[in-house]
N, C-alpha and C positions, 0 to 999 in steps of 0.2 A: 212336725214329728221328725224328720230326717233332712237335714240339709248337707248336700254336697257341694263343695266348692274348689273348683279348679283342678279337678282330680286327673293327675297324669300317671301312666304306667307303660313302661317299655319291657319288651322282652328280646335280648340278643340284640339291642339296638334298633328295633322296629317299634315305633311308638304305637299303642294301640288306643290309648285314651290320651287325647290331646289337651285336655283342660275341659272336664265334664261339670257342669253346674246344672243342679237339679234339685227341686224341693218337692219332698214326698209328704203330702198332708195328712193328718191323722185321721183315721175311720175312712178313708178313702181307697179306690182302687186305682193304681198307677200302672199302665201298660207300658213297657219299653219294646220299641220295635225297631226293625233294621234289617239290613242285609245279613246272612251268615257270615261269620268272622269279623264281624266289626267290633266285637268287645262287649256284647250284652252280658254274656256270663261273666266275663272278668270283671265288669263293675259289679255284678250282683255279689260275687266272692268277697269283694272289698267290705261289703257291709256286714259281712260276718267274720272277718278277719282271717278268710282263708289266703288272701292275698294283702300285701301291704303296698301301698302307692309310693311312686318315687317322688312325687310332689301332692300338695292338695289336703284338704280336710273333709271330715265325716262326722257332722255333729247330731248327736243323739241324746236326749235327757241333759243337756247342758255339758256334755263332754265330747272332746274331739277323739273319736274312736281311733285314729290313726296313731294316738299317743299311748294307748292302753298297752298295759303288760299282759302275757299270755294268761295270767292268773284273772285279771280284770275282764278279759274277755270270756272267760267261761261263765262269769255271771251274765255278761251282756247277751250270749247266745241263749240264755235261758228265756229272754225277752225278744228276742230277733230268730224266730225258726226259719229254716232252710229245706226246702223240698226240692231234693234233686230230681233230675230230669227221668232218670230211670227208677226212682223213689229209693233205691239204697237200701231195701230190707235186708236184713241178716238171714241168709238162706238155711241156717241150721235152726232157726227159731220159728216157733208157730205166730201166727199174726198177733194172737194175745199176748205172747212174749216179747214181741218186737215192739208192740206199743206200750207194754210194761217197763221196757228196757231204761229209758230215761227216767221214770219214776222210781225205779229201784237205785239207778245211779246217784240221783240228785234230790229225791223228795222226801226220803227217810220217813216213809209211811208204813203203818202195820200192813200186813199181807192182804187182809180181808179188804183194806180201804184202797190198796192199789187194784185188787181184782174189780172192786166197784167202778173204780175210775175206768179201767180198761173197758169194762162192759158198757159204761156210759158213753166213751167215746167211739168205739165201734158201732154202737146204736147211732150216734150223730152222723156217720158217714154210710150208714145202711150196711154194715158189714158184719154184725154181730154173729150171724149163722157161720161165718168163715173163721170164727176165733180160733179152732183148733187146727185150721189148715196151715200148710207150709206154702211159702211165696212160689214154689213151682207148681202148686196146684190152683193158682189164681190167675184169671185173665189179666190182660194189661190194665183194663180200667179198675178192676178189684185191686191190684198191686199199688195203684196211686191213690186210692180211697185208704188203703191200709197205711201207706206212708204218711198220708194227710193227718190220720187218727195219730200216730206217733207224734208228729209234729206239734198236735195240738195239746200233748200230754202235759206239758210244763206252764201252759196258759201263757203264750207269747203275746205280745202286744202287736208283732208285726210279723207276716210271714211272707217270705221271698220265694216264689215259684219260678223254676227254671224250665220253661216249655212244659206245663202240665198235661198239654194235649197232644203232643208229639206221639205218633204211632197209633193213634185211635181214630177210628172212622167219625165222620161228621155228627153222626147221633150221639156218640159217646163223647165227643168234645163238648158239646153242648150241655150233656149231662154232667161232666166233670166240672164245667163252669158255674152251672146251677149250684152244684153242691158246694163250691167254693164261696158263691154269694151266700147261700145258706148259712154255711159256717162262719163266715165274716160277720154277717147280721146277729148270728146267736152268741159269738164270743166277742163281739165289738172289737173286729181286727182291722189293722192297715195292711193291704195287700200289695204287693208289686209283683207284676207277673211278665215275665218274657215271652213274647209269641211273635209267631208270623201271621198270624191268622187275623185280617183286618175286619171281616165281619164280627168275629167274636169281641175283638177290642172295641170296636164301635158301639156294640151291644151293652158290654159289660164293665167298661172302662168308666170312670171319672175323670180322668185325665190319660192323654197318651203322649209319650215322648219318643221322638225318633232320633236314634244314634246314627251319626252318619261321619265318617270322616275323623272318629275320635272326640267328636264333641255333639251336644244336643242340638241338632239342626232346628227343630221346632217342638213345642210342647203347648197342648191345648186340651180343650174339652174336644169330645167327640165331633160336636158340631162344627167346632173351629177347624178341627183337622179334615174333617170331609170336605171342607170349603177352601183348603190349603191352595196358595199359590206357589209355595215353595217347590223348585224344580225336582228334588229329590222325593220329597214327601208325595207329590203329585204323581211321579212316576212309579213309586213304590204302591200307591193305593191303586192305580188304574191297573198295573200289571197283576196284583193280588186278586182284585175283584174279577178280572177277565179268567185266571186260573181257577177261581172259585166256580165261575159260570161252566167252564169246561169240565171241571171235576163233577158238578152235579148232573152234566148232560151225558157224562160217560156212565155214571151210576144208573142213570135212567135207561 
């Protein structure tokens, strides 16, 4: 589906990505994990052309995306959706208007057909009752659902999620991941999810890739990762699982 080859990116002389190699398989869910500030979001932004690499290739549908013009990227972005960490909803628009926006801009459909699609998408994420509300009236979880509905509007093949459960309690985190998996299966999507949450990645991921010191330190199935002997991966897993136990104990 997407093949990343030797991707490198520096900012002001500091090399963030030092040669990332990663294959994202079609129809699967890939989690990208690692410490804060290691370039996970930087990597994701390359996949939708928000950043251009210093070196390397990104292959999708037999094309190297790093060679595309901005006009060509506009077409690719209809196939690769990006869900920002905070949702990035338009505050001046209702939920329904937010979801309709990409359809109005790109689909050239009759008004009634757009209305029907908006209702269908909001129903798919369990948010139809909030259609006429504004983002300021929504909870954190509802905003993420609305943003997901908007991302689905153009029927992308791939959706990139930048920490979709950040700021949510553990119950809502699982609820959002359950929804993502439900939508993934319903629309036959390929999903790439940045996350720090080890239990969620182990439960929902088909493959998990650890970004460390600018390269993919290890990639594998949840079973392969949980049994990893890689020093960084082992330390990350142990620390994350201990923190989760403390978090649950504190909540109790």
